[in-house]
N, C-alpha and C positions, 0 to 999 in steps of 0.2 A: 592719406585720404581722409584719415579721421580729423584731422586738424582742420582740413577744409570744410569738412562736414560740420564740425563745431562752429566754425566762422559763419557759415550760412546759417545754422540754427540760431545763433545769437543775434545776427543781423536781422533774421526775421523776427524775432522776438522784441527786438529794439523797434522795429518798423512798426509792430502792432501796438506797442505800449506808448509810443510818443504821443503827446496831446496835439490835437487838430484845433487850430484858431483862425478861421478865416477873419479877414479884416472887413469891417462894415464900410459903406461909402463915407460916412462920418469920421472914419479913421479909427474907431475903436475896434477892439477884437472881441469876437464871440466864442465862448468855450464850446467846443463840440465833443469834448471827452477825447477818448481814443478810438482806435477803430474797432474795438470790442464793444463800445458803447458805456465803458465806465467813465463816470465823471460827466455825462451827458443829461443835461435836464430840459426835456423838451418843453415843459411848461415855461421855464426861464427864457429860454430862447424864442419861444413863440410869443412871448410878450414884447420882446424887441421888434421882432419882424417875422412873419409866417414864412418868408422865403428862406430864412436861415435854417429852418427844419429841413427843408428839402436839400439845401445846399450842405448841411452836415451829414445827411444821409449818403449823398453822393460821394463827399470826401472819405466817409468811412468806407464806404464800398471800394473806391479808387485805391485807398491804403491797404484794404485786405487783399486787393489784387496783385499788389507787390510783396505782401507780408507772407501771405499763405504759401505761395509757391516756394520762397526763400526756406520757410520753416520745413515744408514737405521735402525739398531738396537736400537740407542738412540732415533730416532724419534718415533719408535714404542713403547718404554717403556715410553717415556713422555705422548703419546697419551693415552696408556692404564693406566697410572697413573692418568691423567687428568680425564679420563671417571669413573675411580674407584673412585677417590676423589669427583666427582659430585654425585655419586650414594649414598654416605653416608650423604649428606646434604638434607634436606627436603625443601618444598617451602618457609618456613619462613626464610631460611637461618641458622636454628639451625642445628648442628651437632647430627645425631642419631646415636645410637649404633647397 
């Protein structure tokens, strides 16, 4: 259970940290930073086209919609695995069946 929880936690973190770069109609890409907003310069994006500010905001919101549940699920599974693992050890530290 803890391995699956750790996998979900890491996947959620990767989802949140990957950069977002929508393609402009001209073929160039615009940097929207990551889903936490790091690396996003609204002024620089606004200079290219005002619509990209709204597009970046929507993309960050969609990415958080996938990343936050994966992070939360991973934390819940890790906590449940830790609690379950503790329940199987007795006071002397020996594993009971």
